[in-house]
C-alpha positions in Angstrom: -24.3 1.7 -11.2 -20.8 2.1 -9.8 -18.9 -0.7 -8.0 -16.5 0.1 -5.2 -13.1 -1.5 -5.2 -11.0 -2.2 -2.1 -7.3 -2.2 -2.6 -4.4 -2.9 -0.2 -2.1 0.0 0.4 1.2 0.1 2.3 2.1 3.3 4.1 5.7 4.0 4.9 6.7 6.7 7.3 10.5 7.4 7.0 12.4 10.5 8.1 9.2 12.5 8.7 8.0 11.8 5.1 5.1 9.6 4.0 5.1 7.3 1.1 2.3 5.1 -0.3 2.6 1.8 -2.2 0.3 -0.7 -3.8 2.3 -3.7 -2.3 5.2 -4.6 -0.1 7.1 -5.6 -3.2 6.8 -2.1 -4.7 8.0 -0.7 -1.3 11.2 -2.7 -1.6 11.6 -1.7 -5.3 12.1 1.8 -4.1 13.8 1.4 -0.7 16.5 -1.1 0.4 16.4 -3.3 3.5 19.2 -1.1 4.9 17.0 2.0 4.4 14.1 0.4 6.2 15.9 -1.7 8.8 14.0 -4.9 7.7 14.2 -7.2 4.8 11.3 -8.1 2.5 11.2 -11.7 3.7 11.2 -10.6 7.3 8.4 -8.1 6.8 6.3 -10.8 5.0 6.8 -13.1 8.0 5.8 -10.3 10.3 2.2 -10.5 9.0 1.7 -6.8 8.6 -2.0 -5.9 9.0 -4.1 -2.8 9.7 -4.0 -3.8 13.4 -0.4 -4.8 13.4 2.0 -2.1 12.0 5.7 -2.6 11.9 7.9 -0.1 13.7 11.6 0.2 14.3 14.1 3.0 14.9 14.2 3.8 11.2 10.6 3.7 10.0 7.0 2.7 10.5 5.2 0.6 8.0 1.4 0.2 8.0 -1.0 -1.8 5.9 -4.4 -0.6 5.1 -7.1 -0.4 2.4 -8.2 2.3 0.1 -11.7 2.3 -1.3 -12.2 3.5 -4.8 -15.2 3.7 -7.0 -15.2 2.1 -10.4 -16.7 4.1 -13.2 -18.5 2.1 -15.8 -17.7 2.9 -19.4 -20.7 3.8 -21.4 -20.9 3.0 -25.0 -21.0 6.3 -26.9 -23.6 4.8 -29.3 -25.9 4.1 -26.4 -25.8 7.7 -25.2 -26.9 9.1 -28.6 
């Protein structure tokens, strides 16, 4: 049986390029507030959500989910 996992993803559109991050923190580890036109704390206060993307003259930041399936490890002794 496989169990599906749902994870948050942050999508950044900047200069006609698309970048994907596992958190807002990782977004700001790669890009500065000057690059994005917004600070980390301001974006957190904005309450980014799938229905409420952030957009300014520099970028668009969206929050969504990615669904993955979790493969169960099988014990090699069991499969013999």
